[in-house]
Backbone as a chain_set.jsonl record, in Angstrom:
{"seq": "XXXXXXXXXXXXXXXXXXXXXXXXXXXXXXXXXXXXXXXXXXXXXXXXXXXXXXXXXXXXXXXXXXXXXXXXXXXXXXXXXXXXXXXXXXXXXXXXXXXXXXXXXXXXXXXXXXXXXXXXXXXXXXXXXXXXXXXXXXXXXXXXXXXXXXXXXXXXXXXXXXXXXXXXXXXXXXXXXXXXXXXXXXXXXXXXXXXX", "coords": {"N": [[0.985, -1.272, -0.034], [0.771, 2.211, -0.601], [2.051, 4.391, 1.177], [1.073, 7.31, 1.306], [-1.881, 6.696, 1.739], [-2.256, 5.706, 3.616], [-3.196, 5.365, 7.639], [-1.625, 5.964, 9.006], [0.179, 7.854, 8.076], [-1.981, 10.077, 7.672], [-2.074, 10.561, 10.241], [0.697, 11.272, 11.355], [0.388, 13.714, 9.843], [-1.716, 14.887, 11.139], [-0.676, 14.584, 13.228], [1.501, 16.238, 13.516], [0.495, 19.025, 12.917], [-1.084, 19.337, 15.033], [1.008, 19.265, 16.876], [2.223, 21.894, 16.043], [0.746, 23.831, 16.556], [-0.444, 23.511, 19.315], [2.677, 24.344, 20.407], [2.352, 27.29, 19.458], [-0.122, 28.118, 20.433], [1.076, 27.759, 23.777], [3.107, 29.703, 23.229], [1.341, 31.533, 23.624], [0.361, 31.537, 25.937], [2.437, 32.005, 27.652], [3.164, 34.343, 26.927], [1.334, 36.045, 28.058], [1.401, 35.24, 31.238], [3.403, 36.218, 31.356], [2.944, 39.121, 30.919], [1.658, 39.322, 33.226], [3.298, 39.134, 35.022], [4.875, 36.965, 35.894], [7.991, 35.873, 35.225], [9.231, 32.926, 35.894], [7.431, 31.568, 35.711], [6.19, 31.875, 33.0], [8.956, 30.898, 31.618], [8.861, 28.346, 31.853], [6.876, 27.374, 30.457], [7.548, 28.33, 27.969], [9.444, 26.956, 27.874], [8.396, 23.723, 27.104], [6.358, 24.727, 25.424], [8.48, 25.037, 23.7], [9.493, 22.405, 23.282], [7.27, 21.056, 22.24], [7.57, 22.157, 19.918], [9.462, 20.764, 18.759], [8.879, 18.353, 18.464], [6.702, 18.909, 16.639], [8.235, 18.94, 14.712], [9.918, 16.526, 14.476], [7.616, 14.75, 13.79], [6.768, 15.622, 11.5], [9.725, 15.456, 9.915], [9.562, 12.554, 9.999], [7.354, 12.391, 8.439], [8.261, 13.063, 5.608], [10.521, 11.812, 5.256], [8.991, 8.999, 4.866], [6.939, 9.68, 2.974], [8.065, 11.613, 1.488], [7.997, 14.982, -0.275], [4.916, 16.895, 0.051], [2.284, 18.842, -1.965], [0.137, 19.393, -0.472], [-1.726, 17.935, 2.376], [-4.773, 16.818, 2.724], [-6.656, 17.2, 5.811], [-8.695, 16.209, 8.252], [-9.453, 16.594, 10.932], [-9.824, 17.635, 14.293], [-8.808, 20.753, 16.507], [-8.166, 22.079, 19.221], [-8.966, 25.31, 20.263], [-9.319, 27.088, 22.575], [-9.084, 29.918, 24.89], [-8.462, 32.034, 27.898], [-8.363, 33.45, 30.984], [-5.156, 33.691, 32.896], [-4.857, 31.354, 34.842], [-7.333, 29.818, 33.805], [-6.165, 28.81, 31.275], [-4.016, 27.417, 31.867], [-5.108, 24.992, 33.035], [-6.793, 24.323, 30.583], [-4.393, 23.363, 29.18], [-3.307, 21.582, 30.469], [-5.221, 19.661, 30.07], [-5.467, 19.501, 27.373], [-3.082, 17.812, 27.219], [-3.438, 15.491, 28.414], [-5.283, 14.308, 26.902], [-3.97, 13.978, 24.783], [-1.727, 12.098, 25.695], [-3.545, 9.953, 26.712], [-5.113, 9.353, 24.835], [-5.003, 10.349, 22.214], [-2.223, 9.812, 21.108], [-1.763, 7.005, 21.689], [-3.756, 5.853, 20.303], [-2.702, 6.579, 17.568], [-0.135, 5.289, 17.285], [-1.085, 2.589, 17.899], [-2.619, 1.993, 15.963], [-0.553, 2.0, 13.385], [1.217, 0.686, 13.799], [-0.269, -1.834, 13.677], [-0.256, -0.98, 10.891], [1.945, -2.011, 10.226], [3.924, -0.406, 10.642], [6.407, 0.153, 13.168], [8.066, 1.864, 14.162], [7.435, 4.13, 13.682], [5.158, 4.098, 15.411], [6.749, 3.59, 17.793], [7.87, 6.013, 18.047], [5.692, 7.733, 18.574], [4.558, 6.797, 21.009], [7.117, 7.412, 22.461], [6.643, 10.247, 22.536], [4.106, 10.472, 23.769], [4.575, 9.991, 26.259], [6.37, 12.262, 26.881], [4.179, 14.01, 26.489], [3.04, 13.416, 28.668], [4.445, 14.096, 30.929], [4.221, 16.621, 30.532], [1.512, 17.148, 31.126], [1.34, 16.627, 33.789], [3.021, 19.083, 34.676], [1.429, 20.931, 33.766], [-0.985, 20.826, 35.303], [-0.135, 20.89, 37.838], [0.69, 23.836, 38.128], [-1.276, 24.819, 36.945], [-3.638, 24.171, 39.373], [-2.038, 25.114, 41.553], [-1.481, 28.314, 41.333], [-4.134, 28.746, 40.866], [-5.023, 27.963, 43.398], [-3.792, 29.683, 44.898], [-1.023, 28.719, 45.501], [1.262, 29.029, 44.478], [3.565, 29.629, 45.275], [4.081, 28.859, 47.565], [4.407, 26.443, 50.014], [3.506, 23.58, 51.934], [5.683, 22.759, 53.824], [9.238, 23.088, 54.623], [10.345, 24.799, 51.811], [13.3, 24.702, 49.011], [13.964, 27.873, 48.005], [14.42, 29.9, 45.101], [15.769, 32.501, 43.533], [15.604, 33.304, 40.854], [17.012, 35.41, 38.846], [19.295, 36.606, 40.652], [20.268, 34.57, 41.923], [20.098, 34.207, 44.89], [19.087, 32.127, 47.498], [16.724, 30.45, 49.372], [15.629, 28.411, 52.311], [12.307, 28.176, 52.992], [8.589, 27.685, 53.998], [7.333, 29.574, 52.291], [8.082, 31.347, 49.798], [9.627, 35.027, 49.254], [8.578, 38.385, 48.347], [9.648, 39.747, 47.501], [12.913, 39.666, 46.186], [15.583, 39.518, 48.747], [18.098, 40.287, 48.204], [18.593, 41.085, 45.258], [16.187, 42.36, 44.728], [14.376, 41.543, 42.931], [10.925, 40.668, 41.742], [8.503, 38.294, 43.158], [7.777, 36.83, 40.906], [9.681, 36.143, 39.819], [10.739, 33.711, 41.116], [12.23, 30.769, 41.091], [9.863, 27.721, 40.327], [9.281, 25.567, 42.022], [8.587, 22.451, 40.816], [6.445, 19.806, 40.855], [8.229, 17.063, 39.666], [10.761, 18.119, 40.935], [10.643, 17.426, 43.64], [11.518, 15.561, 46.211]], "CA": [[-0.432, -0.054, -0.223], [1.202, 3.334, -1.033], [2.454, 5.491, 2.175], [0.217, 8.331, 1.593], [-3.093, 6.185, 1.46], [-2.284, 4.698, 5.28], [-3.717, 6.092, 8.511], [-0.364, 6.365, 9.748], [0.33, 8.983, 6.557], [-2.94, 10.939, 8.279], [-1.55, 10.724, 11.576], [1.612, 12.108, 11.039], [-0.12, 14.91, 9.614], [-2.325, 15.716, 12.279], [-0.192, 15.075, 14.676], [2.638, 17.646, 13.142], [-0.631, 20.447, 13.009], [-1.538, 19.789, 16.503], [2.126, 19.994, 18.299], [2.727, 22.943, 15.97], [-0.345, 24.382, 17.338], [0.003, 23.227, 20.951], [3.698, 25.355, 20.437], [2.158, 28.614, 19.47], [-0.954, 28.094, 21.933], [1.632, 27.599, 24.839], [3.701, 30.693, 23.564], [0.684, 32.619, 24.013], [0.099, 31.698, 27.264], [3.79, 32.597, 27.842], [3.243, 35.83, 27.142], [0.152, 36.217, 29.08], [2.41, 34.809, 32.013], [4.953, 37.636, 31.106], [2.465, 40.298, 31.16], [1.091, 38.814, 34.893], [4.526, 39.331, 35.997], [5.585, 35.503, 36.576], [8.648, 35.532, 34.48], [9.869, 31.835, 35.824], [6.461, 30.253, 34.885], [6.254, 32.127, 31.778], [9.816, 30.552, 30.942], [8.569, 27.307, 32.401], [5.915, 27.368, 29.443], [8.043, 28.557, 26.929], [10.238, 25.559, 27.476], [7.357, 22.765, 27.04], [6.495, 25.204, 23.702], [9.8, 24.267, 22.445], [9.24, 21.165, 23.21], [6.015, 20.622, 21.3], [7.637, 22.772, 18.678], [10.197, 19.928, 18.122], [7.382, 17.189, 18.379], [6.123, 18.671, 15.434], [9.852, 18.522, 13.492], [9.998, 15.363, 14.201], [6.748, 14.45, 12.739], [7.078, 16.505, 10.227], [10.674, 14.585, 9.311], [8.923, 11.201, 9.773], [6.334, 12.787, 6.876], [8.974, 13.782, 4.63], [11.256, 10.248, 5.406], [8.155, 8.078, 4.542], [6.398, 10.187, 1.57], [7.984, 12.549, 0.458], [7.425, 16.439, -0.062], [3.603, 16.85, -0.092], [2.319, 20.14, -2.073], [-1.172, 19.505, 0.097], [-2.032, 17.192, 2.702], [-5.832, 17.711, 3.442], [-7.024, 16.927, 7.107], [-10.155, 16.19, 8.693], [-9.517, 16.634, 12.709], [-10.417, 18.888, 15.345], [-7.627, 21.064, 17.061], [-8.586, 22.983, 20.439], [-9.217, 26.684, 20.185], [-9.612, 27.584, 23.484], [-8.115, 30.993, 25.703], [-8.871, 32.583, 28.781], [-7.395, 33.502, 31.688], [-3.842, 32.534, 33.161], [-5.404, 29.941, 35.277], [-7.71, 28.901, 32.743], [-5.068, 28.437, 30.145], [-3.151, 26.361, 32.618], [-6.109, 24.13, 32.856], [-6.99, 23.774, 29.439], [-3.212, 22.798, 28.703], [-3.391, 20.366, 31.396], [-6.403, 19.071, 29.772], [-4.991, 18.83, 26.433], [-1.952, 17.506, 27.258], [-3.709, 14.641, 28.886], [-5.862, 13.886, 26.006], [-2.689, 13.24, 23.687], [-1.128, 11.15, 25.934], [-4.072, 8.93, 26.892], [-5.713, 9.042, 23.643], [-4.365, 10.506, 21.055], [-1.19, 9.266, 20.894], [-1.995, 5.779, 21.92], [-4.603, 4.869, 18.591], [-1.751, 6.307, 16.691], [0.482, 4.118, 17.844], [-1.539, 1.228, 17.418], [-2.741, 2.131, 13.618], [0.488, 2.578, 12.81], [1.593, -0.985, 14.471], [-1.399, -2.266, 12.775], [0.114, -1.357, 9.604], [3.427, -2.186, 10.134], [4.948, 0.672, 11.061], [6.733, 0.057, 14.186], [9.578, 3.19, 14.4], [6.649, 5.493, 13.448], [4.762, 3.604, 16.829], [7.598, 3.859, 18.857], [7.716, 7.682, 17.845], [4.328, 8.21, 18.982], [4.589, 6.466, 22.082], [7.768, 8.238, 22.751], [6.135, 11.595, 22.35], [3.124, 10.165, 24.509], [5.447, 10.278, 27.226], [7.047, 13.193, 27.238], [3.216, 14.923, 27.153], [2.468, 13.178, 30.159], [5.111, 14.994, 31.639], [3.697, 18.6, 30.745], [0.178, 17.218, 31.46], [1.657, 16.623, 35.065], [3.465, 19.725, 35.375], [0.373, 22.105, 33.674], [-1.68, 20.558, 36.385], [0.89, 21.457, 39.045], [0.943, 25.117, 37.886], [-2.83, 25.276, 37.124], [-3.965, 24.084, 40.911], [-1.046, 25.765, 42.802], [-1.884, 29.619, 40.823], [-5.474, 28.636, 41.149], [-4.93, 28.058, 45.002], [-2.628, 30.621, 45.52], [0.363, 28.263, 46.553], [2.538, 28.856, 43.572], [4.543, 30.011, 46.219], [3.755, 28.477, 49.464], [4.402, 24.809, 50.665], [3.43, 23.086, 53.609], [6.856, 22.054, 54.72], [10.151, 24.024, 54.387], [10.994, 24.273, 49.981], [14.55, 25.463, 48.484], [13.383, 29.092, 46.756], [15.669, 30.139, 44.326], [15.703, 34.038, 42.689], [16.607, 33.148, 39.152], [17.963, 36.799, 38.675], [20.545, 36.694, 41.347], [20.755, 32.948, 42.719], [19.386, 34.29, 46.229], [18.434, 30.961, 48.284], [16.348, 30.821, 51.032], [14.439, 27.412, 52.548], [10.98, 28.527, 53.974], [7.378, 27.344, 53.09], [6.689, 30.579, 51.497], [8.985, 32.404, 49.006], [9.707, 36.312, 49.472], [7.97, 38.687, 47.986], [10.675, 40.787, 46.941], [14.474, 39.075, 46.434], [16.398, 40.286, 49.92], [19.59, 40.446, 47.687], [18.087, 41.851, 44.101], [14.961, 42.959, 45.005], [13.234, 41.3, 41.709], [9.53, 40.191, 42.401], [8.295, 36.841, 43.432], [7.678, 36.037, 39.468], [11.101, 35.61, 39.531], [11.62, 32.893, 42.043], [11.832, 29.255, 40.808], [9.077, 27.457, 40.968], [9.781, 24.031, 42.647], [7.22, 21.597, 39.951], [6.55, 18.336, 40.907], [9.749, 16.253, 39.475], [12.107, 18.633, 41.925], [10.613, 17.141, 44.993], [11.646, 14.056, 46.73]], "C": [[1.169, 1.305, -0.237], [1.349, 3.999, -0.121], [1.149, 6.174, 2.357], [-1.623, 8.433, 1.534], [-2.844, 5.716, 3.133], [-3.028, 5.817, 6.138], [-2.592, 6.615, 8.695], [0.175, 7.97, 8.922], [-0.41, 10.313, 7.527], [-2.479, 11.415, 9.372], [-0.662, 11.613, 11.598], [1.163, 13.168, 11.192], [-0.774, 15.657, 10.324], [-1.646, 15.984, 13.536], [1.22, 16.226, 14.525], [1.607, 19.227, 13.324], [-0.706, 20.467, 14.175], [-0.241, 20.092, 17.22], [2.459, 21.267, 17.405], [1.6, 23.883, 16.592], [-0.498, 24.398, 18.269], [1.452, 24.348, 21.206], [3.3, 26.586, 20.517], [1.351, 28.675, 20.435], [-0.14, 28.572, 23.378], [2.623, 29.185, 24.8], [2.869, 32.395, 23.673], [0.147, 32.651, 25.119], [1.173, 32.299, 27.917], [3.867, 34.013, 28.242], [1.859, 36.541, 28.268], [0.759, 36.011, 30.396], [3.354, 36.326, 32.145], [4.539, 38.786, 31.354], [1.944, 40.226, 32.815], [1.872, 39.02, 35.863], [4.772, 37.817, 36.765], [6.31, 35.486, 35.67], [9.213, 33.979, 34.576], [8.75, 31.49, 35.419], [6.197, 31.001, 33.311], [7.806, 31.387, 30.743], [9.678, 29.017, 30.742], [7.831, 26.74, 30.914], [6.364, 27.648, 28.358], [8.587, 27.375, 26.663], [9.177, 24.214, 27.148], [7.236, 23.518, 25.234], [7.451, 25.0, 22.797], [9.655, 23.259, 21.854], [8.382, 20.309, 22.504], [6.21, 21.185, 19.898], [8.7, 21.573, 17.796], [9.694, 18.516, 17.967], [7.305, 17.031, 16.808], [7.509, 18.563, 14.427], [9.619, 17.079, 13.291], [8.971, 14.329, 13.811], [6.598, 14.848, 11.47], [8.884, 15.664, 9.397], [10.345, 13.121, 8.873], [7.99, 10.837, 8.143], [7.459, 12.283, 5.755], [10.083, 12.28, 4.41], [10.18, 9.132, 4.464], [7.573, 8.28, 3.142], [6.855, 11.135, 0.68], [7.748, 14.109, 0.538], [6.315, 16.187, -1.0], [3.087, 18.403, -0.73], [0.747, 20.157, -0.892], [-1.255, 18.117, 1.076], [-3.832, 17.403, 3.758], [-6.757, 16.344, 4.514], [-7.912, 17.117, 7.619], [-9.594, 15.88, 10.079], [-9.633, 17.709, 13.16], [-9.005, 19.054, 15.996], [-8.32, 22.012, 18.301], [-7.955, 24.554, 19.815], [-9.977, 27.555, 21.441], [-8.757, 28.34, 24.358], [-8.717, 31.772, 26.337], [-8.29, 33.198, 29.524], [-6.243, 32.96, 32.08], [-4.389, 30.989, 33.094], [-6.16, 29.136, 34.503], [-7.472, 28.106, 31.875], [-4.372, 27.264, 30.067], [-4.029, 25.236, 32.531], [-6.654, 23.373, 31.591], [-5.495, 22.774, 28.863], [-3.308, 21.734, 29.35], [-4.215, 18.924, 30.673], [-5.905, 18.572, 28.156], [-3.929, 17.933, 26.081], [-1.706, 15.795, 27.66], [-4.486, 13.755, 28.35], [-4.807, 13.124, 25.072], [-1.92, 12.063, 24.648], [-1.571, 9.845, 26.161], [-4.898, 8.655, 25.791], [-5.665, 9.237, 22.347], [-3.252, 9.828, 20.282], [-1.217, 7.585, 20.698], [-2.846, 5.212, 20.513], [-3.669, 5.606, 18.019], [-0.715, 5.379, 16.333], [0.103, 2.648, 17.804], [-1.776, 1.025, 16.04], [-1.529, 1.956, 13.121], [1.368, 1.364, 13.035], [0.614, -2.078, 13.565], [-0.973, -2.265, 11.067], [1.302, -1.36, 8.886], [4.192, -0.765, 10.202], [5.685, 0.86, 12.317], [7.508, 1.273, 15.131], [8.036, 3.752, 14.309], [5.661, 5.136, 14.984], [5.46, 4.372, 17.532], [7.656, 5.375, 19.07], [6.666, 7.989, 18.66], [3.987, 8.346, 20.562], [5.606, 7.098, 23.023], [7.267, 9.943, 23.284], [4.721, 11.667, 23.449], [3.831, 10.545, 25.965], [5.859, 11.131, 27.864], [5.424, 14.183, 27.263], [2.666, 14.589, 28.609], [3.036, 13.947, 31.17], [4.461, 16.557, 32.015], [2.327, 18.299, 30.969], [0.404, 17.727, 33.191], [1.945, 18.447, 35.641], [2.211, 20.889, 34.795], [-0.453, 21.768, 34.929], [-1.311, 21.152, 37.547], [0.154, 23.14, 39.28], [-0.624, 25.694, 37.914], [-3.626, 25.165, 38.92], [-3.081, 24.644, 41.686], [-1.304, 27.581, 42.349], [-3.697, 29.62, 41.346], [-5.815, 29.105, 42.576], [-4.197, 28.924, 45.65], [-1.499, 30.235, 46.262], [0.948, 27.878, 45.299], [3.489, 29.147, 44.406], [4.811, 29.834, 47.472], [3.536, 27.193, 49.284], [3.759, 24.628, 52.487], [4.677, 22.832, 54.221], [8.125, 22.919, 53.749], [10.483, 23.591, 52.358], [12.086, 25.422, 49.646], [13.498, 26.319, 47.498], [14.667, 29.416, 46.139], [15.781, 31.571, 43.532], [16.509, 33.376, 41.259], [17.174, 34.565, 38.5], [19.343, 36.539, 39.158], [20.932, 35.516, 41.592], [20.612, 32.762, 44.367], [18.51, 32.734, 46.568], [18.01, 31.194, 49.872], [15.463, 29.054, 51.348], [13.139, 27.829, 53.685], [9.724, 27.99, 53.44], [6.764, 28.395, 52.209], [7.768, 31.167, 51.046], [8.71, 33.788, 49.408], [8.716, 36.759, 48.474], [8.676, 39.367, 46.807], [11.946, 39.906, 47.171], [15.151, 40.242, 47.845], [17.591, 41.072, 49.296], [18.825, 41.495, 46.377], [17.119, 42.382, 44.247], [14.219, 42.452, 43.674], [12.209, 40.635, 42.808], [9.552, 38.964, 42.614], [8.146, 36.071, 42.141], [9.111, 35.689, 38.923], [11.834, 34.18, 40.229], [11.408, 31.259, 41.02], [10.943, 28.912, 41.389], [9.292, 25.638, 41.258], [8.374, 23.141, 42.03], [7.805, 20.609, 40.256], [7.672, 17.054, 41.145], [10.833, 16.798, 40.473], [11.821, 18.007, 43.173], [10.658, 15.76, 45.265], [10.682, 13.51, 47.329]], "O": [[2.326, 1.069, 0.113], [0.461, 4.831, -0.305], [0.3, 5.876, 3.197], [-2.386, 9.389, 1.399], [-3.897, 5.307, 3.622], [-3.413, 6.887, 5.667], [-2.497, 7.834, 8.548], [0.469, 9.002, 9.524], [0.226, 11.255, 7.998], [-2.435, 12.631, 9.557], [-0.996, 12.775, 11.833], [1.266, 13.791, 12.249], [-0.642, 16.881, 10.336], [-1.737, 16.838, 14.419], [1.729, 16.858, 15.451], [2.033, 20.284, 13.79], [-0.438, 21.544, 14.707], [-0.212, 20.991, 18.06], [3.172, 21.994, 18.098], [2.061, 24.835, 17.223], [-0.836, 25.532, 18.611], [1.352, 25.153, 22.132], [3.698, 27.23, 21.488], [1.774, 29.22, 21.454], [-0.547, 29.53, 24.035], [2.897, 29.794, 25.834], [3.248, 33.564, 23.745], [-0.533, 33.618, 25.463], [0.909, 33.141, 28.776], [4.306, 34.633, 29.21], [1.855, 37.485, 29.058], [0.556, 37.089, 30.953], [3.724, 37.114, 33.015], [5.275, 39.616, 31.889], [1.925, 41.264, 33.476], [1.627, 39.107, 37.066], [4.832, 37.644, 37.982], [5.679, 35.051, 34.707], [9.684, 33.556, 33.52], [8.933, 30.852, 34.382], [5.974, 30.15, 32.449], [7.807, 31.343, 29.513], [10.179, 28.427, 29.785], [8.274, 25.734, 30.36], [5.645, 27.261, 27.437], [8.421, 26.742, 25.62], [10.036, 23.467, 26.68], [7.76, 23.089, 24.207], [7.403, 24.837, 21.577], [9.634, 22.97, 20.657], [8.606, 19.137, 22.198], [5.48, 20.952, 18.935], [8.752, 21.475, 16.57], [10.274, 17.679, 17.276], [7.532, 16.106, 16.027], [7.449, 17.97, 13.349], [9.237, 16.529, 12.258], [9.317, 13.182, 13.528], [6.272, 14.16, 10.503], [8.86, 15.427, 8.189], [10.676, 12.577, 7.819], [7.904, 9.931, 7.315], [7.402, 11.198, 5.177], [10.287, 11.859, 3.272], [10.615, 8.541, 3.477], [7.615, 7.414, 2.268], [6.413, 11.475, -0.417], [7.231, 14.472, 1.595], [6.322, 15.672, -2.118], [3.466, 19.326, -0.01], [0.42, 21.305, -0.591], [-0.816, 17.112, 0.516], [-4.038, 17.866, 4.879], [-7.228, 15.239, 4.242], [-8.264, 18.297, 7.635], [-9.267, 14.706, 10.253], [-9.559, 18.747, 12.501], [-8.182, 18.147, 16.124], [-9.202, 22.753, 17.866], [-6.93, 24.82, 19.187], [-10.881, 28.386, 21.344], [-7.724, 27.783, 24.73], [-9.588, 32.412, 25.748], [-7.376, 33.8, 28.959], [-6.056, 31.788, 31.754], [-4.449, 30.068, 32.279], [-5.901, 27.938, 34.384], [-8.064, 27.073, 31.562], [-4.107, 26.465, 29.169], [-3.581, 24.357, 31.795], [-6.903, 22.17, 31.527], [-5.587, 21.701, 28.265], [-3.417, 20.728, 28.648], [-3.955, 17.722, 30.714], [-5.981, 17.391, 27.815], [-3.796, 17.381, 24.989], [-0.73, 15.062, 27.498], [-4.632, 12.634, 28.836], [-4.847, 11.942, 24.731], [-1.553, 11.061, 24.034], [-0.885, 8.831, 26.044], [-5.458, 7.56, 25.833], [-6.146, 8.517, 21.472], [-3.316, 9.394, 19.132], [-0.757, 7.017, 19.708], [-2.486, 4.24, 19.848], [-3.522, 4.674, 17.228], [-0.531, 4.834, 15.245], [0.893, 1.71, 17.693], [-1.329, 0.214, 15.23], [-1.661, 1.632, 11.941], [2.304, 1.2, 12.253], [1.042, -3.016, 12.892], [-1.223, -3.136, 10.235], [1.673, -1.022, 7.762], [5.148, -0.457, 9.491], [5.583, 2.039, 12.656], [7.505, 1.479, 16.345], [7.524, 3.631, 15.422], [5.496, 6.137, 15.682], [5.155, 5.501, 17.915], [7.498, 5.883, 20.18], [6.976, 8.679, 19.631], [3.484, 9.268, 21.204], [5.276, 7.36, 24.18], [7.617, 10.543, 24.3], [4.333, 12.75, 23.888], [3.411, 11.494, 26.626], [5.89, 11.146, 29.095], [5.44, 15.116, 28.066], [2.058, 15.298, 29.41], [2.406, 14.417, 32.118], [4.29, 17.254, 33.014], [1.691, 19.35, 31.045], [-0.08, 18.715, 33.743], [1.381, 18.991, 36.591], [2.097, 21.842, 35.566], [-0.547, 22.742, 35.676], [-2.068, 21.86, 38.212], [-0.587, 23.537, 40.179], [-1.086, 26.617, 38.584], [-4.075, 26.166, 39.477], [-3.488, 24.664, 42.848], [-1.294, 28.236, 43.391], [-4.247, 30.444, 42.075], [-6.491, 30.063, 42.953], [-3.993, 28.905, 46.864], [-0.985, 30.829, 47.21], [1.148, 26.705, 44.984], [4.561, 28.704, 43.993], [5.538, 30.438, 48.261], [2.654, 26.752, 48.547], [3.669, 25.231, 53.556], [4.573, 22.666, 55.436], [8.022, 23.276, 52.576], [10.736, 22.505, 51.836], [11.954, 26.627, 49.864], [12.666, 25.927, 46.68], [15.777, 29.21, 46.632], [15.977, 31.205, 42.373], [17.67, 33.126, 40.933], [17.857, 34.459, 37.482], [20.322, 36.315, 38.446], [22.144, 35.342, 41.468], [20.85, 31.745, 45.019], [17.506, 32.356, 45.963], [18.478, 31.694, 50.895], [14.709, 28.644, 50.466], [13.157, 27.752, 54.914], [9.783, 27.8, 52.225], [5.805, 28.145, 51.478], [8.543, 31.58, 51.907], [7.608, 33.959, 49.93], [8.062, 35.958, 47.806], [8.377, 39.485, 45.619], [12.08, 39.406, 48.288], [15.138, 41.472, 47.818], [18.004, 42.164, 49.684], [18.547, 42.657, 46.676], [17.204, 43.398, 43.557], [13.279, 43.192, 43.383], [12.354, 40.261, 43.972], [10.579, 38.357, 42.31], [8.328, 34.853, 42.132], [9.476, 35.125, 37.891], [12.954, 33.712, 40.025], [10.395, 30.931, 40.403], [10.707, 29.261, 42.546], [9.421, 24.763, 40.402], [7.301, 23.141, 42.634], [8.992, 20.299, 40.16], [7.934, 16.375, 42.138], [11.736, 16.044, 40.835], [12.783, 17.99, 43.94], [9.983, 14.907, 44.689], [10.782, 12.35, 47.729]]}, "num_chains": 1, "name": "protein.A"}
């Protein structure tokens, strides 16, 4: 069967489009975080946006490798177009990442395996594992920002100023860095992966 007539071909194209859009949506969320003076939060989101862009490149490269250059790929797929407050956007991102890791990419991987494209199935599964981590981060950020606990913890936590490196182990990060006077938005956020 010609590759362009397979579900895997369509799924790679859908994944490329979806990851490209996710990267852009996350750039917009990062811009909103910057406007609300959450510099480190914005940087965290930009890193995830960069990951999404690389995922898109990986899917694009697979398409080109398997099918060569195409003038147009007609896609029939749905993509999220939601935007709101910073807290809402973090929740939307968590939801979108969970959908990719629990539904979208497992289905794409299964179809690729059924069509005999084990390497592409492995690619979908590897990307799904990264999306799972993104979902964890976005869920944590959403819940922490919504509850007012982004810079508060139940136990002493190491807080680090991303501007000057000042460190303090307390239950709550400072509002203004005692060393460089940077605002709280420059305090590094202790993500779920950073905690033992």
